[in-house]
N, C-alpha and C positions, 0 to 999 in steps of 0.2 A: 423909513425911519425908525432909529430906536431910541425910545423915551424910559426916563425914569421919574416917579413921582414918590415924594417922602411926606409923611406926616408931620407938617409945621406945627400942629396944635396936639401933641401927644397925651399931657396931661400936665399937673401942677408939681413942682417939686425939682430939686436940683438934679436927679438921675433924670426925669425926663426932659428937662434943657438938655443935659449932656447928650441923649438920644437924639433930640432933635439938633444939635451941633454936629452929632457925629453922620446924621444922615445927610446933611446939607453938605459935609466936606466929604463923604463919600460919592455923592451925585457931581458935585466940583470937581473933583478928582476923575470921576470918570469922563466926563467932557474935556477935561483937559488933557487927557491922552487919547481922545478921540475913541472911545468906546461907547458912548451914546451920543447923541445931534442933540436932545434937548432935555432939560430937568425940570421939575417944578415943585416946590413947596405947597400943598394944598393945604387949607384950613378946613374944609368939609369934603362930602361925599361928592355934594352936588359941584363944588368947586373944582375937584378932581376929574370928575366927569365930565364936566362943561369943559376944562382944558384939552382935556383927551380930544374930543368932539371939534375943536376948532381945528387941531393939526391936520394939516394937507395929506393927503394920500393914504397909503395903509402901513401897518406898523409892522417893522421886523420882529420888534421885539419891546414888551412892555414889562417894565419893572415896578414893583412898588415896595417901600420900604417903610414899614411901621409894626404895627402891633398885631398880632393874632392869636387864637387858640383854636380847639380842637373844630375844623368847618368852619371856621369864622374870622372876616377880615376886618379891623379894626381902624377907623381914622376919625381922629378928634373924637375919641371914645365914643363914637357911634357905630353899630355894626353895618357890613354892606351884604346883602342878600347874592346870591347869585343871579336871581332877575335884574338886579340893578348893572350888571356887566353887559345886558342883552344889546345896548346900542353898540357895543364894540364889533358884532357882527358884522358890520360894514366895513370896520377899520382892520380887521386881521384878515389873513388867509390861512389857508392849512399847512404853511409853513412856517407861522408867524409863531412866537410863544409867549406866554404871560408867565412872568416869575413874582411870586410872591414872597419876597424876602423879610418873612415875619413868622414868629414861633408859633412852633406845634400846629399848622393851617391842615397838614395832611394826618394829621395824628388820629387815630382810632376809625369807629364806623363814620364818624362825621366827615372827619377828614376824608374817607374814601367814598362817601356822599358827593361832597363839594366839589373833589377832584372829577368826579364822573360827570355830575351836572353840567359844570362850566367847559370842561373841555368837550364835551358832546353841544351844547349849547352854542361855542363859538367856533366850532370846529378845527380846533389849535390845540398845541401842546401847551399845558399847564404845569408849571412847576411852583412847588412848594416844600415845606420842612416838616418833619415830624418831630422834631425836638426844640428845645428853648434855643436861641441861637443868641451869638453876640458875634465877636472880632472871628471866632470859629464859629461855623454855620453847619452843624450835623444834620444827618437825616435828608439830605435832599434828594429828592425824587421828580420825576416826572411823568404825565398821566396825556396818552394820546387820546382822541375821540374813540369809543367804542373799544377799549382796550381793559382788560383787568388792572387792578394796582399791582404793583412788583414790589411791595414792601408787605410786612405782615401787619397786620391790623393791631397789634400791640406795641409796634414799634414807637419807642419814646415815651411811654407810659409808666407812671411811678407805680412800684417802685423795681419792676421788672427789669426795664433797661433803664434806670433813670443816671444820669452824670451827674457828679457835683459840679460848679461852675466853672471850676479850671479844668475840668475833663469833657467838656461839651461836645467834643468832636465826633464820639461813637461813629457811625459809618456815615459813607458819602459826604466827606466833610469837606469844604472849602472857607478859605478865609473871605472877611466881609471886601478884601480887595480883590477878588476874582470877579471876572466881567464875563464869563461863559461857563456853561452846563457843561463838564465833562461828558463825554459820548457815553451812552449806555444808563446813564442817570436818570 
């Protein structure tokens, strides 16, 4: 099964409302074209993890669309630790991919540590971005269990490799409409 969860409560303000709407429409579009089997707008980590736990069988892929920062995934303005994902061990296989479509999760040493701990915990491939993302999503990388990261620790950090908002593609860029990670990323 292929599922996507998005943050239904990212914060206040018109920009956050716009993000929530774009995440919903992106999930709806992926389901429409047959790239995901189910999607869900979660209001908290307990809500998201509870919904995932109720799904039958194992996951081929799990995507999460929301906010992130180096080594931290956010939902409803609350951080989720690596340990919070431990229940997924019974829901994923070594062929599964857990893809965090959030800003800067894999950036810096905190990003290295998060990707290593989670890929080893779940024994599957973890994907994330080193850059601030939007319609163009740069800095996409994957990490398999017990492997070294394939990206430089300073990728995406200001000012060394910072990109203006209109030029956020950087390296390993896909669009928000992409539904598959290219081989080798």
